[in-house]
TILOVO-51007 format. One line per 5 residues: number of its first residue (from 0); their letters; for each residue x, y, z of C-alpha. Coordinates in Angstrom, 3 decimals. Last residue first. Example, Ala and Ser with C-alpha at 12.3 -4.5 7.8 and 13.67 -1.06 7.14 Angstrom:
<recs>
1> sa> 13.670:-1.060:7.140  12.300:-4.500:7.800
</recs>
This chain:
<recs>
398> rgagi> -2.010:-6.016:-14.742  0.613:-7.216:-17.164  1.259:-10.542:-15.441  -2.435:-11.391:-15.613  -2.525:-10.646:-19.331
393> feklc> 0.427:-12.965:-19.996  -0.574:-15.778:-17.627  -4.170:-15.771:-18.828  -2.961:-15.680:-22.427  -0.468:-18.478:-21.860
388> egmit> -3.234:-20.723:-20.539  -5.424:-19.802:-23.502  -2.536:-20.482:-25.866  -2.176:-23.948:-24.320  -5.873:-24.736:-24.840
383> igeei> -5.669:-23.243:-28.346  -2.859:-25.654:-29.191  -4.561:-28.725:-27.790  -7.888:-28.100:-29.513  -6.335:-27.073:-32.832
378> qgfsp> -3.832:-29.918:-32.687  -6.635:-32.433:-32.252  -8.581:-30.941:-35.152  -5.455:-31.236:-37.292  -3.329:-28.194:-38.130
373> lsfnl> -3.133:-26.884:-41.746  -6.290:-24.849:-42.374  -6.609:-23.126:-38.987  -3.954:-20.414:-39.283  -3.678:-17.935:-36.413
368> rfggs> -2.622:-14.316:-36.767  -1.697:-11.976:-33.925  -2.760:-8.479:-32.933  -1.461:-6.125:-30.255  1.088:-4.665:-32.623
363> iered> 4.273:-2.768:-31.838  5.815:-0.849:-34.738  9.329:-1.813:-35.792  7.993:-3.683:-38.818  6.695:-0.448:-40.310
358> vlfas> 4.409:-1.568:-43.136  2.989:-4.093:-40.691  2.574:-7.816:-41.286  5.322:-9.139:-38.988  4.110:-6.711:-36.288
353> gpvgv> 0.912:-8.751:-36.067  2.614:-11.562:-34.193  2.490:-14.982:-35.898  1.345:-18.055:-33.982  3.369:-20.996:-32.681
348> vkrrs> 2.561:-23.441:-29.899  5.590:-25.209:-28.419  5.177:-23.889:-24.833  8.177:-21.617:-25.440  6.376:-20.642:-28.629
343> clscf> 3.427:-19.420:-26.556  5.601:-16.998:-24.567  7.152:-15.689:-27.789  3.670:-15.239:-29.228  2.733:-13.112:-26.200
338> eaady> 5.861:-10.999:-26.486  5.217:-10.398:-30.172  1.563:-9.661:-29.361  2.563:-6.587:-27.374  -0.082:-5.488:-24.870
333> gapld> -1.119:-1.851:-24.429  -4.707:-2.196:-25.547  -6.212:-5.643:-24.963  -5.010:-8.396:-27.291  -6.438:-8.642:-30.794
328> cwlfl> -6.987:-11.931:-32.631  -6.971:-12.617:-36.364  -8.176:-15.876:-37.942  -6.765:-17.179:-41.191  -7.428:-19.646:-43.998
323> ggspp> -10.010:-18.002:-46.245  -13.710:-17.580:-45.661  -16.398:-16.026:-43.465  -13.828:-15.109:-40.820  -14.746:-15.468:-37.137
318> tfdal> -14.145:-12.058:-35.521  -11.644:-11.902:-32.666  -11.070:-10.120:-29.378  -8.613:-11.473:-26.821  -9.082:-11.887:-23.053
313> ggfhr> -12.638:-13.249:-23.377  -11.690:-16.354:-21.424  -9.330:-17.570:-24.124  -10.162:-21.252:-23.558  -13.829:-21.895:-24.368
308> giadt> -14.448:-19.226:-27.004  -11.038:-19.906:-28.502  -11.890:-23.604:-28.776  -15.171:-22.832:-30.545  -13.419:-20.421:-32.914
303> madrk> -10.786:-23.056:-33.700  -13.225:-25.902:-34.302  -15.467:-23.659:-36.394  -12.524:-22.662:-38.563  -11.594:-26.320:-38.959
298> kryid> -15.133:-27.238:-39.981  -15.313:-24.385:-42.479  -11.910:-25.358:-43.838  -12.961:-28.913:-44.655  -16.265:-27.797:-46.185
293> rckai> -14.566:-25.131:-48.261  -12.084:-27.646:-49.657  -14.932:-29.996:-50.607  -16.737:-27.110:-52.326  -13.520:-26.413:-54.243
288> hadvd> -13.488:-30.022:-55.483  -17.151:-29.776:-56.502  -16.325:-26.584:-58.398  -13.440:-28.354:-60.111  -15.662:-31.083:-61.520
283> yreff> -12.968:-33.036:-63.340  -11.641:-33.478:-66.871  -10.963:-30.048:-68.345  -9.977:-28.331:-65.085  -7.648:-31.173:-64.124
278> raiam> -6.239:-31.361:-67.661  -5.367:-27.647:-67.545  -3.840:-28.075:-64.105  -1.609:-30.889:-65.368  -0.490:-28.885:-68.410
273> qffln> 0.470:-25.937:-66.226  2.162:-28.402:-63.886  4.366:-29.704:-66.676  5.094:-26.204:-67.977  6.496:-24.791:-64.755
268> shvds> 6.240:-21.037:-65.318  8.077:-19.326:-68.170  11.338:-17.472:-68.877  12.185:-17.241:-65.132  12.958:-13.556:-64.562
263> vqkav> 14.119:-12.026:-67.841  11.172:-13.482:-69.740  8.877:-12.552:-66.872  9.627:-8.854:-67.401  8.740:-9.170:-71.088
258> tmksi> 5.483:-10.904:-70.189  4.697:-8.280:-67.550  5.092:-5.642:-70.280  2.554:-7.361:-72.524  0.258:-7.986:-69.559
253> idrha> 0.189:-4.234:-68.847  -0.702:-3.357:-72.443  -3.264:-6.181:-72.543  -5.177:-4.665:-69.646  -5.056:-7.005:-66.682
248> calgv> -5.387:-10.652:-65.651  -2.623:-12.319:-63.652  -2.255:-16.027:-63.040  -0.827:-18.551:-60.601  1.359:-21.653:-60.631
243> rigps> 3.913:-22.634:-57.999  3.222:-26.414:-58.037  3.998:-26.565:-54.318  0.975:-24.453:-53.399  -1.531:-27.115:-54.476
238> viksf> -4.977:-27.236:-56.144  -7.459:-24.784:-54.588  -5.179:-22.725:-52.322  -2.073:-22.630:-54.507  -3.911:-22.244:-57.813
233> sgvyi> -3.429:-18.495:-57.622  -5.017:-15.239:-58.687  -3.750:-11.737:-59.453  -6.133:-9.109:-60.864  -4.627:-5.863:-62.129
228> vrget> -7.334:-3.206:-61.942  -7.549:0.097:-63.869  -8.675:-1.289:-67.220  -11.426:1.324:-67.204  -14.645:-0.594:-66.533
223> dlskl> -13.584:-2.336:-63.294  -16.407:-4.082:-61.449  -15.188:-7.573:-62.458  -11.642:-6.596:-61.483  -12.783:-5.448:-58.048
218> tplme> -14.190:-8.906:-57.473  -17.930:-9.291:-57.128  -19.299:-10.271:-53.709  -20.064:-13.822:-52.632  -22.982:-13.607:-50.204
213> gsyql> -22.524:-15.037:-46.732  -20.857:-18.194:-45.495  -17.922:-20.495:-46.202  -16.007:-18.593:-48.885  -12.906:-20.313:-50.289
208> efyps> -13.410:-19.007:-53.840  -12.000:-15.600:-52.846  -8.796:-16.960:-51.307  -5.943:-16.187:-53.728  -7.192:-12.733:-54.742
203> delii> -4.558:-9.992:-54.785  -6.067:-6.941:-56.483  -3.434:-4.411:-57.622  -5.291:-1.145:-58.179  -3.971:1.507:-60.569
198> vdfkq> -4.231:5.185:-59.582  -5.757:8.182:-61.371  -6.689:10.084:-58.185  -10.414:10.272:-58.946  -10.419:6.929:-60.793
193> aleli> -8.691:5.107:-57.946  -11.037:6.821:-55.500  -14.121:5.581:-57.364  -12.651:2.087:-57.628  -11.994:2.105:-53.887
188> khrre> -15.543:3.313:-53.276  -17.220:0.575:-55.309  -15.390:-2.099:-53.370  -16.093:-0.201:-50.153  -19.841:-0.375:-50.713
183> lsmya> -19.586:-4.046:-51.621  -17.903:-4.776:-48.291  -14.281:-5.943:-48.134  -13.942:-9.269:-46.327  -11.409:-9.220:-43.468
178> gtpnq> -9.489:-12.443:-42.654  -6.895:-10.362:-40.772  -3.606:-11.689:-42.195  -4.185:-12.071:-45.130  -7.493:-10.651:-46.260
173> fapit> -10.495:-12.864:-46.642  -11.517:-11.332:-50.004  -10.456:-7.744:-50.727  -6.666:-8.290:-50.692  -5.471:-4.783:-51.569
168> yilkt> -2.561:-2.945:-53.172  -3.067:0.626:-54.385  -0.563:1.784:-57.013  1.034:4.926:-58.466  0.622:7.435:-55.636
163> ephas> 1.751:10.957:-56.650  -1.299:12.465:-54.939  0.234:11.443:-51.591  -1.568:13.427:-48.860  -4.835:13.295:-50.816
158> lasel> -4.287:9.606:-51.514  -3.641:8.928:-47.836  -6.748:10.879:-46.817  -8.820:8.950:-49.339  -7.436:5.667:-48.015
153> admdm> -8.167:6.676:-44.422  -11.763:7.427:-45.345  -11.911:4.151:-47.269  -10.747:1.935:-44.382  -9.536:-1.248:-46.096
148> gdadv> -11.663:-4.288:-45.345  -15.117:-4.642:-43.829  -13.831:-6.247:-40.608  -11.343:-3.393:-40.148  -8.164:-2.465:-41.990
143> pvgvl> -5.920:0.564:-41.526  -4.037:2.184:-44.430  -0.263:1.868:-44.823  1.950:4.032:-47.022  4.984:2.380:-48.591
138> nlsys> 7.499:4.611:-50.403  9.073:2.076:-52.708  12.616:0.737:-52.600  11.847:-1.991:-55.160  12.732:-4.765:-52.685
133> rfanl> 10.372:-3.148:-50.190  7.404:-3.833:-52.468  8.320:-7.505:-52.788  8.806:-7.643:-49.017  5.332:-6.212:-48.473
128> sgifs> 3.878:-8.689:-50.966  5.279:-11.661:-49.092  4.270:-10.142:-45.745  0.590:-9.973:-46.639  -0.908:-6.845:-45.055
123> pneci> -1.422:-5.049:-41.755  -1.846:-2.250:-42.803  -3.511:-2.323:-46.198  -1.491:-0.896:-49.031  -0.609:2.417:-50.656
118> ltdge> 2.333:2.482:-53.062  4.419:5.611:-53.590  7.289:5.727:-56.057  10.796:5.990:-54.574  12.381:3.513:-56.967
113> nllvk> 10.237:3.183:-60.067  6.923:1.420:-60.360  4.774:0.002:-63.158  6.631:-2.878:-64.837  8.601:-4.237:-61.880
108> caldm> 5.837:-3.651:-59.373  3.336:-5.665:-61.419  5.986:-8.343:-61.977  6.569:-8.755:-58.243  2.870:-8.985:-57.415
103> gqqgg> 2.283:-11.613:-60.104  5.389:-13.459:-58.935  3.817:-13.879:-55.504  0.621:-15.196:-57.079  2.496:-18.318:-58.071
98> sviil> 4.916:-18.696:-60.938  2.839:-16.713:-63.429  0.355:-17.544:-66.204  -0.570:-14.442:-68.187  -4.014:-13.105:-69.034
93> ddyer> -5.283:-10.401:-71.402  -7.735:-7.542:-71.077  -9.096:-5.096:-73.679  -12.214:-7.171:-74.412  -13.006:-7.484:-70.718
88> gigyk> -11.837:-9.771:-67.932  -13.425:-11.040:-64.723  -17.195:-11.570:-64.825  -17.035:-14.320:-62.194  -18.287:-17.515:-63.824
83> gslrs> -18.050:-16.749:-67.536  -15.123:-14.331:-67.445  -12.951:-16.130:-64.907  -13.774:-19.553:-66.322  -13.289:-18.599:-69.979
78> kmler> -10.048:-16.714:-69.419  -8.861:-19.555:-67.199  -9.568:-22.229:-69.803  -7.937:-20.115:-72.531  -4.790:-19.617:-70.467
73> lpgfg> -4.661:-23.298:-69.579  -4.991:-24.332:-73.241  -2.182:-21.953:-74.284  0.428:-22.893:-71.678  1.778:-19.582:-70.372
68> esigy> 2.571:-16.052:-71.496  6.292:-16.854:-71.384  6.099:-19.556:-74.028  7.242:-23.070:-73.193  10.595:-24.850:-73.010
63> qlaaa> 10.469:-28.656:-73.162  9.647:-31.205:-70.454  5.854:-31.132:-70.882  5.955:-31.015:-74.675  8.363:-33.957:-74.963
58> fenkf> 6.587:-35.919:-72.233  3.221:-35.815:-73.993  2.035:-39.455:-74.112  3.562:-41.330:-71.200  4.684:-38.412:-69.064
53> iessi> 1.369:-36.635:-69.630  -0.688:-39.767:-68.960  1.119:-40.523:-65.706  0.721:-36.932:-64.570  -3.029:-36.954:-65.207
48> ealed> -3.545:-40.115:-63.163  -1.372:-38.853:-60.310  -3.051:-35.437:-60.472  -6.486:-37.010:-60.040  -5.309:-39.159:-57.149
43> kpfte> -3.510:-36.267:-55.452  -6.324:-33.723:-55.591  -4.821:-31.807:-52.629  -7.505:-30.951:-50.074  -6.231:-33.544:-47.557
38> papng> -2.902:-31.687:-47.580  -4.589:-28.752:-45.785  -3.635:-25.383:-47.241  -0.512:-23.717:-45.929  -0.468:-20.171:-44.604
33> asfsi> 1.769:-21.216:-41.743  1.764:-19.903:-38.185  -0.780:-21.998:-36.299  1.922:-24.563:-35.649  1.847:-27.143:-32.890
28> vgplq> 5.435:-28.127:-32.008  6.044:-31.650:-30.719  9.323:-32.225:-32.519  10.967:-29.135:-34.064  10.001:-28.281:-37.628
23> tvkli> 7.725:-25.495:-36.383  10.751:-23.500:-35.258  12.007:-23.208:-38.844  8.527:-22.027:-39.825  9.025:-19.000:-37.595
18> erias> 11.897:-17.862:-39.824  9.732:-18.258:-42.915  7.000:-16.298:-41.131  9.336:-13.459:-40.218  10.436:-13.240:-43.847
13> pqlss> 14.166:-12.585:-43.842  15.115:-8.889:-43.641  15.598:-6.582:-46.609  17.979:-3.635:-46.194  20.801:-5.157:-48.257
8> irdsf> 18.528:-6.338:-51.044  17.621:-3.266:-53.094  20.734:-1.349:-52.024  22.774:-4.095:-53.647  25.095:-6.207:-51.536
3> syrm> 28.782:-5.688:-50.812  30.619:-8.817:-49.776  33.736:-8.971:-47.621  36.062:-11.849:-48.381
</recs>
């Protein structure tokens, strides 16, 4: 039988990273490709204790249907934590629990954008969000990123060229894939431009608490005084990605529509894990747990940057990130990182070429992303050693 797929899906390609992950399952492969947190950061003992209690004493509630907005105690805990600790949320805002940050992005698109609407995003950007945007047949406009985040002059030019823009998507803190940290000046500027052009900002913030050095800057949502920012957070990087629980905070009118959209998507997020997270935040020192995660990732970042300094021979530029899970490298002008990553994969070391994160996937990129959170210290040293050898072969062959 011949199948005819919807216009929304027929043009979508499989996630390049998900395809790369298939290679990483082969024996002996060292993967720098995933966005996975380190398993040693998972609070397994605490969750085991909590889970046992829930199944013993509250199994009926945990295994029953829940409300689409999310488990009440978890919502109130998150409202209190985000507001009290980070200044996120005002009197007109509300909060919904979603099935991972990915669903937050999808629901925002579903309730605000029509086919053909213009969305401006960082270029490169998170592939999961890009594919969500593509699934709605949006007009995607990319804006360059440097170490201080989205280029504001380029953003203003893009908005001037596309005054019909409905949404700006950004990852201000330790951007995926580049690790960039948006400066305070640019945070104020993006809000100023959003007001000038009457655009909503979608702030994707799964990494902002994983900061290893420097001053923690306010989120865009905490600086927002007009209800113009939709803030999407996740428990994936500070508790576990497998639980698929995140949150979105925005003006109550937006959250109300996201709730309706969620009802026709998955009804509600995993109720058992919502209850477990609520107990974890009630019972344990979550900030101490996050500090432990930061310490682990800081050491792994340092191990990778040290190894790159010793083995890359200055043939690729990089800036050590001050937080998050990723490190971005740039090859010299004229070199294709997809070809370089292919060479490395033949030596069983896997990174992700920058083209996977571009608005136009056909465009050649000289950048590639490395993840340091998941591999062991031994794998980091061995893998970067091999990549350095491949780099010398690759650059030498191109001269």
